C-alpha positions in Angstrom: 112.7 88.0 122.0 110.4 85.4 120.5 108.0 86.3 117.7 104.6 84.6 118.1 102.4 83.9 115.2 98.6 84.0 115.7 97.4 80.5 116.6 93.8 80.9 115.3 92.2 81.4 112.0 89.6 84.2 111.7 86.1 83.2 112.8 83.8 84.3 109.9 80.2 83.1 109.9 78.0 83.6 106.9 76.5 87.1 106.4 78.8 88.9 108.9 77.5 92.3 110.0 80.1 93.0 112.7 83.9 92.3 112.8 85.3 92.4 116.3 89.0 92.7 116.6 91.1 92.2 119.8 94.8 92.6 119.8 96.3 89.1 120.3 95.5 85.9 122.4 97.2 85.3 125.7 99.8 82.7 126.1 98.4 79.2 125.4 98.8 78.1 129.1 96.1 80.7 130.0 93.5 79.3 127.6 90.3 77.7 129.0 89.1 76.9 125.4 90.5 76.8 121.9 88.8 80.1 120.7 88.9 83.8 121.0 89.1 85.5 124.4 90.0 82.1 126.0 91.4 83.4 129.3 89.0 82.5 132.1 89.6 85.8 133.8 88.7 87.7 130.6 85.2 89.2 131.0 84.2 89.3 127.3 82.0 86.2 127.3 80.5 87.2 130.7 79.6 90.5 129.1 78.1 88.7 126.1 76.1 86.5 128.5 74.7 89.6 130.3 73.9 91.4 127.0 72.2 88.6 125.2 70.9 86.4 128.0 70.8 88.5 131.1 73.2 86.2 133.0 76.9 86.7 133.3 77.6 83.0 133.7 75.6 81.9 130.6 78.8 80.7 128.7 80.4 79.0 131.6 80.6 75.2 131.8 79.1 74.3 135.2 81.7 73.2 137.7 84.6 74.1 135.5 86.7 77.1 134.9 86.0 77.0 131.2 83.8 78.7 128.6 81.5 76.7 126.4 82.9 77.3 122.9 80.0 75.7 121.1 77.4 77.9 122.7 79.6 81.0 122.0 80.0 79.9 118.3 76.2 79.4 118.0 75.5 82.9 119.3 78.2 84.6 117.1 76.8 82.7 114.1 73.2 83.7 114.8 74.2 87.4 115.4 76.6 87.4 112.5 79.6 88.5 114.4 83.1 87.7 113.1 86.2 87.6 115.3 89.9 88.0 114.8 92.8 90.1 116.1 94.5 93.2 114.9 97.9 91.6 115.0 99.0 88.4 113.3 102.5 88.3 114.9 103.8 89.9 118.1 106.5 89.9 120.7 105.5 89.8 124.4 107.7 92.2 126.3 106.6 90.4 129.5 105.1 87.0 129.8 101.5 88.1 130.0 98.5 89.1 127.8 98.6 92.8 128.6 98.4 95.1 125.5 100.8 97.4 127.3 103.5 94.8 126.9 102.7 93.6 123.3 104.8 94.8 120.4 103.0 94.2 117.1 105.4 92.8 114.6 102.8 92.3 111.8 99.4 93.8 111.6 96.4 91.9 110.3 95.4 92.9 106.8 91.9 94.0 107.9 91.0 95.2 104.4 91.6 91.6 103.1 89.3 90.3 106.0 86.6 92.9 105.1 86.8 91.8 101.4 85.3 88.4 102.3 82.6 90.1 104.4 80.6 92.1 101.9 77.7 92.7 104.4 79.9 93.9 107.2 78.9 97.3 108.4 80.9 97.8 111.6 84.4 97.0 113.0 84.6 96.9 116.7 87.8 97.0 118.8 88.1 95.3 122.1 90.8 97.5 123.4 93.2 100.4 122.9 96.0 98.5 121.1 93.6 97.0 118.6 91.8 100.3 118.1 95.1 102.1 117.4 96.1 99.4 114.9 92.8 99.5 113.1 92.9 103.3 112.8 96.4 103.3 111.5 95.5 100.9 108.7 92.6 103.0 107.6 94.2 106.4 108.4 91.4 107.5 110.7 91.5 109.2 114.1 91.1 106.8 117.1 87.8 107.4 118.8 87.4 108.1 122.5 86.0 105.3 124.6 82.3 104.9 123.8 82.6 106.8 120.6 83.3 105.7 117.0 85.0 106.8 113.8 83.5 106.4 110.3 85.4 104.9 107.4 84.7 103.1 104.2 86.4 100.1 102.7 85.9 99.5 98.9 82.9 101.7 98.8 
């Protein structure tokens, strides 16, 4: 089994209020852009398009099966949302991006990330695997879908 290291650095705009953590990027051949949630079949940027602009295709590049990274970065910067993943190295048990087949070798030091985001007041998980990882690091109970758990980091 091959250990994969995370290919991206954390995206941390100034004045971060929310840190969103996925589990780990898909294999590079599935990327439609060099950024987070790059797989064209992933709905994250379509959901952001609906939530912030009322249109699911807002972040699509017309005529291409690609997301517009620049527009995504602009929105995240404006809304002060940081992105990274709960794992910094993994083993894929199957050749896909499914959390079910990811074995986390090294967890992200989320506390260290939060240390550089003094205004951050929420950590959001994009899935079960990242939620379990976050909760294990802060010794909190994983919330049910649609709920949350409270924790404090350095006060």
